N, C-alpha and C positions, 0 to 999 in steps of 0.2 A: 348470642349470635344466631341469626336466621340463615338457614341453608336450604337451597332448592336445587333439584336436579332437573334440567330441561335439555332434551335433545343430546343426552350424554355429555353435557357440560355442567359444571358446578357454579352456581351463583350464590353469593353470600352478602349479607349486610351485618354490620356491627357498628358500635359507636365510632363515628368518625371515618368510616370507610365502607365502600361497596366494592365487590370484586367479582371477577369471572376467571375460571380455570378451564381451559379448553385445549384440545389437540389442534395444532396448526401444521402437522405433518406426522408421518409414521414415526413414532419414537420421539416426538417433539411436543412438549407441554408448554403452553403459554400461560403466564400469570399476569393479570391486570388488576390493579387496586387503585380506586379513585377516592380521594378524600372529599371530593365534592358530593359524593353519594350517588354518582351516575357514571358508569364506565362508558368511555367514549370510543367510538370505532375509528381509531387513528392507527394506521399501519406504518406510516413513514415509508421506508424502503422495503419493509417486510412483505413477502409474497406468501400468505398462508395457503397451505395445500389441503385439499380434501383427503381424509383418511379415516380409517376405522378407529373408533375409540369407545370406551365403556365407562360410565360413571354411576356410582351408587352410594348409598348411605350405609355406614356401619355405626356401632356404638361409639359416640363421642368424636366421630370423624366422618369426612366424606372422602371418597377415593375416585381417582380417574386413572385409567390405564390406556396407553396406546403403544403398540410395539413392545419394546423392552423397558419402557419407562412407566413408573408408577408414582403418582403424586397424591399426597395425603394432606388434607386440611383439618386441623384440630380446632376445638371449640374456643381456644384462646387466640385463634387467628394464625397460628404457626403453620408453615408449610414444611413438609419433609418429602424428599425425593429419593427414589430408588432406581437403579439400573440393573437389570438381570437379578433382581432380588437383593442387591447390595445397597445399603444406604450411602448416598453420595453427598447430599446436601440437607442441612437442617437449619432452619432459621433460629437465630440466637436472640433471646430476650434481652432487652437493654435495662430493664427494671427488675426489682425483686418480685417475688410471688409469680414468676413466669409471665410477667407482663412486659409491655413495650415492644410489641412485634410490629415492625415497620413504623417509621416516624415521618410525620408531615408537619410542615410549618408554612403558613400562608405567606406569600409574597405580594398578594394583591393581584387583581386583574385575572383571577382564575388560575394563577400559577402558584406552585408550591415548591419549597425546598423539600426533597424527599430522600430517604435512605433506607436501604435494606441490608440487614446484617445476618451473616451465616456463621455457624460454628466453624472454627479452624480445624483442619485435619493435618496432623503432624507430618505425615508422609506424602502430602499432596504437592504436586508441582503444577505450575501454570505457564501457559505459552499463548502469545497473541498480543492483543491490544494495539495492533498496527506496528509502525516502526518508530523507534526512538533510540538514540545512542546512549543507552543506560549502561552498556557494558555487561548487562545481565542476559543470560539465555533463559534460565528458569526464573520467572518473575515472583516466585514465592518470597515473601519478605519485602516486596517493593510496594510503594504507593505511586500510582501513575495518574497524572492529571489528565482529565478528559477535555482536551482543547486542541485546536489546530494552530500550529506555529511552524515557522521554517525549520526543516529537518526533524519534524515530528508530525506524524499523521495518526490521528486517533481513529481506530476501528474498534468499537466497543464489543469485542468478542474474545473469550479465552477458551482454550482447551485445557482440561484437567487430566492429569495422569490417572485419576480414578475412573476415567472412561466416560466423560461427558463434555459437552460444549455448553457455554453459557453466553447467550446473546442478550445484551442490554439494549433494548429497543427504544432508546431515548437519545435523540441527537442534541441534547443539551450539554453545556459545560458541566463539569463536576470532577469526580475522582473515583478511582478504584483502589481499595486497600486490600492487598493480599498478604496480610500479616500472619504472624504466628499465634496471635491471640484471637483473630477474627478475620473473616472476609467480608468486606463491605463495599457496596456500590452507592454512590451519592450523586444526586442530580441537583444542580443549582436552581433550576426552573423547569418544572414539569406539570402537566395537567393530571398525570396519573403515573403510577409505577407500571412498567411494562417490560417483561423479560421472557426469554424462552430457554428451556433446558432441553438439550439434545443428547440422547443416549447413544453410546457406541464407542468403538475404537477409532483412532484418528481418521482412517480412510472412510469409514462409514459416516462419521460426523462431517467431514469435508463434503461428501456427496450430498448430505441433507442440507448443509449450509448453502451450497450452490443452488439447491432447489428453492430455498427460502429467500435468497437474496439475488439470484440471477446467475446465469452461466456466462462466462467469457465467450466471445466469438472465437472462431479459428484465427490464429495469428497468421497474417499474410506472409508469404515466402520472403518478401523483401525485408521484413523486419527481423528475421532471424540471423542476419549476417552482421558485419562490422559497421558500427556507426562512428562517424568522425565529427567532432564538435570541439569548439574552444570558445573562450571569452576573448574576443569575438571576431568574426570575419567582418571587415569594415566595408568592403566593396564587392560588387558583382564580379569583377575581374579576379579578385583574390579567391573567392569561392571556386571559380572555374579553374584557376591555376592549381589549386590544391587537388581537385578532382582529376585534373589532367595528369598531375604528377603520380598519383596513385595508379592510374591506368598505365602510364609509361613504365612504372616499376613492376607492373603485373601483380599488384597487391589488391585482392578483392575488396571492394568498397560498396556497401549497400545503401547507406544513408549519409548525407551531409547536412549539417544543421546550421541555420542562421539564427544567432542569438538576438537579444534585445537591442534597442536603440538603432535598429535599421530603419525605424519609422520616422515620420515627420514630427510627430508629437505624441505623447502618451494619450491614448484614447483615440488615435487615428490609426486604423488597422491597415496600413499600406506602406510600401517601400518609399524611402526618401529618393526622389528621382536624381538627386545630385550624385549619389553613390551607387544607385541601382537603376540605371537608365532604361533597361529593357529586361525586366524579370522573367517575362515569358520566354524570351530567347535564351536566357540563362538556364531556365528549367528544361527547355528542349535539348540543349547540349548535354546537360546532366543525364537526361533520360536516354540519350543516344549512347552514353557511357555506361548505362545500366545502374545509375545512381538516383535514388529518390531524394526529394528535397523537403526538409522540415523547417518551419519558421516559428519563432517564438512570439507569443502575445501575452500581455499582462491585463489584469482586470482594472488597472488604474486609469484614471482620466482626470484631466484638469481643465480649467476654464479656457485655456488656449486652444483646446481641441475643437475642431469643426463640429464634432458630435455632442459637445457638452450641453449646449443650450437645448437641443432637442431632447436629450436624455433627462435633463433636469426638469423641463416643462412637462414631460410625460411620466414623471415620477418613476423612472426605471433605474435610478441610482440608489445605492444603500444610504438610508437616512440614519440620523442619530437621535438619541433621546435628548441629548443636550450638546450644545456647541456646534461647530461647523461640521459639514459632511466630509471635510478633508481629513481622513483618518490615517493617511500615510504620507510621509514627506520624503520625496526622492526627486531631486531637481525641481523642487517646488511642491506645494501642498497638492495632494491627490485625493480625489474621491474614488469610490469603487463601484463598479457596475453590479446591479442586483440580479444575479443569474437565477435566483429563485423565482423571478417574475417571467412568465412565458413571453411577454412582450419584449423584455430585454433580450432573451435568447433569440427571438426572431430578428430583431433589429441588428444585433451584433453579428449574427450569422450572415445576414445579407452583405454586411461590410466585409467580412472575412472571405466570403465566396467571391465577391466582385474583385477584391484587390489581391487575394492570394490564390484561392482555388482555381479561379478562371484564368490565372496567369501561370498555371502549371505546378503550383505548390501541392505536394502530395499529402502532407499531414501537418498537424499543429502541435506546438509545445505550449502548454498552459502553465506558465510560471506564476508565482505568487498566489497559488490556488487555495490558500487557507481561508479567506484572503489574508495577506499580511497587513496588520494594522499596528500602530504604535500610539499609545500603549495598548497592550493586548486586553482591552476591556470589551469583551463581546456583549456585555450587558448594556453597552451604549449604542449598539447597532440595531437598526430596525429594517428587517427584510419584509418582502411582500407576504411571506408565510408566517411571520411572527418575529418576536424579539430575538436578538442574537444569543442570549444566554439560554433560550429555550430550543432554538433550531439551528444554531450557528455551525454545528458540525456537518450539516448537510451541504454547505457551500460547494465543496469540490464535486459532490454528486451532480448537482444541477449544472455546474460548469462543464463537466464532461458530457452531460446530456445535450448541451448546446450544439456541440459538433456532431454527435451521433445522429440526432434528429435531422440536422441540416444535410449531412452526407447521405443519409438514407433517402432524403427527399429528392436528391439529384441522382439517385441510383448507384451510389458508391457503397461497396461492401468491405473494401480493404481498409477498414478504419482503425487507426492507431493514434491515440492522443497521449502525449507525454505530460504527466501531471505531477506537481510537487506535493499533492495531498490526496487524501482518499477518505472514503466512508463506505459503510456496508452497501454493497450492490453496485459500486462504481465499476466493477469489473465487466458488467454486462454492456457497458458503453465503449468497450475497446480501449480501456484506460491502462496505460503503462505507467506505473507509479515509480518515481525515483526518490531517493532519500534526502534530497535537498542539499543545501550549501554546507558541506562538511569539511573539516580540516584535512590537510594532506599530511597525515601522520600514520605510523604503524598502529598506534592505539586506536585511531579512527577506523582503520581497516578491520581490526579485530572486532570492534563494536558493530560495524556494518554487517559482518557475517551473522552475528547473533540477531541483529535487527531484521535482516532478510528472512531468517527462519521463523521469527515470530510473525512477520507479515504473512508468510506462506500459510500459517494456520488460521488466518482471518478470511480466507476466501479470495484474496487478492493474488491471482496466479501470475500476473505480469508485473515484475518488479526488477529494479536495477539501481546502480549507483553511478556517480561520476567516477570513472576509473582514474585513480590517482588522487582522489579527493578534489574538492573545489578550490579551496584557498590555502595559501601559505606554501605552495610547492615551487621550489626554485630548480629549474631544469638543469642548472649548471652544477648542482651539488651531488656528491656521491650518495647522500642520504636519499634524495628524491629519485635518483636514477635506479637505486635498488627498490624503492617503494613502488615505482611505476611498473616494474616487472612483476612484483609479487601481486599487485592489485590487478594487473592485466591477466595474470594467470587465474585469479579469482573470477574476473569478468568473463572469461571464456566459458566458465561453468555457471553463469547466471542466465536467466531467461533472455535477457538482451545484453549484448556486448557493446557498451557505449563509452567512448573516450571523451572526457570533458574536463574543463577546469580553467581557472584563472591563474596563469603561471607567472611567477615573479621572475626578475632577472633581466627583463627586456622592457622597453618602452616603445610600443608600436604606434601609439595614437598620434594623430595629426591635429586637425581642427575639428575633430568629432567630439560631441558633447561628453560622451562617457569614455573614460580611459579604458584601454584594451590590454588584456594580459598578453603574455608572451606566446611563442609558438607552442603548439601542442599536438603535432603530428608524429607519426611513428619515428620519423627521422630527426626529431627534435631533442633526443636524449642521449646522443652519442652513438658511435658505430656499433659498440657491443650490444646496447639495448635495441638498436634498430634491427639487428639480426634476430634477436630473441623474440621481439614483438611481432616481427613479420611472420615468423614460424607459428606464433600463437594465433595470428589471424588466419593463417592457412589451416591450422587445426580446427578453429571454429568453423571454417568453411566446410571441412570434411564432416563435422558434427551436425551440420544443419538438418540432414535427413532424420537423425536421431532426435534432435530438438523438436522438429516439426511433428514427428510421431507423438511425442509426449505433450506437445501443445494441443494436439487434437484430443488427447485423453483429458487434458485439463479442461478443455471446452465442454466435452461430453459429460465428464464425471465430477469436475471440480477438484481433481487431484493436482496439486501444484507440481511443477517440474522440479523445482528446488525445494526440498523439504527436509525436516529434521530426521535424524536416524530412527527415532521412535515411531515415526509414521509407518515405516515398513517393518519395524521390529518392536511392536508394542509390548511384547512380553519380556523383552530384555531390559532389565532395570538400568544397566549402564548407559543405554541409549538416551535416557532422559537427562543425562549429565553432559552430553557432548554438544557444545555450542560452536565448535570450530571444525566440524566436519559434517557432511550431509550427503544425502542421496540426490543425485542429479538424474532424474528419470529412474527407471526401474533397475538399471544395470550398472551405473557408475557411482562410485563412492569417491567424493573429493574432499580433501583436507587442505585448505589454503595455508600458506606460510604467512604468519602475521607478526613475526618478531624480527626486528632488524638484526642482520648478521646470522640468522639461523640457517644452518646447513643440514638440518635433519628435522623430521616431523614425526611425532608419536601419534599413531593412528589405531583406533579400535576397529577390529573386523568382527562383525556379527556372524551369526551362524551361516555356514556355507563355505564354498571354496572360491578364492579370489586370486586375480592376476594383477600384479603391479605393472602399470603401463610403462614405467620408465625402463625396466629391464626384463619384463615378461616373466619374472619369477612367480611361482605359485605359493599361496599361503592359505592355511586352514583358518576357519573363523573361530569366534569366541576367544580372542586373544588380542593383546596390544602388540603392534610391530613398530619398529623405528625405521623410517624411510630416509635415505640420503637425499637431500634437496639442495645441491649447489644452485646458484642463481638461475641457471637455465633449465632447472628441473623442478617439477611439482609432484605432489603426492596424490595420485589417483589410482584407484583399483577398479577393475571390471569383474563382474561375476563370471566365473568359469563357464564357458559355453555360450556366452552372449556374443552376438554377431558384431556388436559395436567395437570389440577389440581390434577389428581390422582397421579402424580409423587411426589407431595408435601405432600401426606397423609401418606406416609410410615415412 
């Protein structure tokens, strides 16, 4: 193997590979290995930072140091990494005689199937990789597909309990194996291997990750309150009647959401005038009540749309390797818009602006943001920037950029876009990610808590769920009426509190194409629930100052508002096991009730003194306590001396 040191970077060539090892941030080492023999300067969403680094040759190896991270390249091609002098990562040979370091197999067209394998560490724990309802908090022992589908957003980053972050800088489909025998990252189609090792404790790594992928903006005040949504409001008058009722009852309402099929046709971004005769007037009345308006759009389009011919002729739809471009069937075959193409983003934004924003709509909901395709064959998709198996994970990134660029162009700064999917860096476009179409069960609630904490470790600081779950909830049953309270308690202590779902038990649809779920407002679940939920909305209202304070920190530093216990207590080993409790900001510890019929919750208190919000009792840390949680009570603690305790005294 040939090794050269240039400008404090390591360059190497060996049989079947050329490589570069460099610093892309203080304490951040980037490895690139190209089977073509030439390293390509492809950053995708990565934002390399200038920093101090030093590289040199030693006997049988080359060394690069930056900050607290040391990377060593050995003559057989193996990489070994250290943080603060402690070994954290060692590549594992796949063949005898210490051979088989990194594996490439040509797929043609300059693309390669590639994998990188590391030695397993017995006591290592992993967190991140976006959200997916695996039911796992610690991902050690899991294999996670790297692909985008409904209720799964792949963000290829993990934090390790050994004190480092690992960013897989490839937007291709593939998988990550965090097994007990090895840790392996696999790409289905890449031009080269590209990853970054970031050294430090959780808070440090989050700050560096934000620098490398982008900082979220400040969340606007209106987004921190209560959001009302259901599947779905059918008419303009219905939306107004709901908002009026909230105002009449004196219940604070920040946002009301109009879901899909308010449009004339898929791919026509405008209200159906039959049911929405004057959307501008509707928005004006909502604004007078202090309520913002969000409207859903999909990336789907069919030949009935007035925009289809233009988009087809201008090659701004997603193409396919074989077969029709209709990759999703929902009330007829649908094509998908190619948001990776700047021309697509410009054209679609002009339609959104003309028909929504200019009519008073405040923000947009990007559903189907993966994009959803059936079957899920990303290798059959062709985007303007490459084949789907090579770059498909980037779709939600460019989808969000569509609105960000458009809003900025017209001078808007209060940008929030609700998205069903995410990728590294999407946070800088004001993206609020939600966890997709999930079932209305207690098991689902428990899984969402863990999913949200894993997403928090990926640099995505705005995240939420459908309170109550999306499908299968019957508002007439005791089961759901208990579930909606427990889920709402959790929703109060999420970055955004948003009630949504398709509720069974009622048939509200008339002659509208898409059947509509039942009522989903606070008063829809019986008198007892109404009283409890109303008080929870009022609690969220009192918490808004606290939330906004920590949203500002999230913007400046990359510190998520909702984060795992080990984030604040990295030296407490118990905190790496706690997937159903978390810190909400610096001072609140929240533990949602996720089991049906549970009237108590076991909570671990880390070092310090804590006040239980329900009875104001004081408890010392480094112990488990059992909290009584009847249906109208949740388990939350506040650090002794923190001002936020006043919120819970009202």
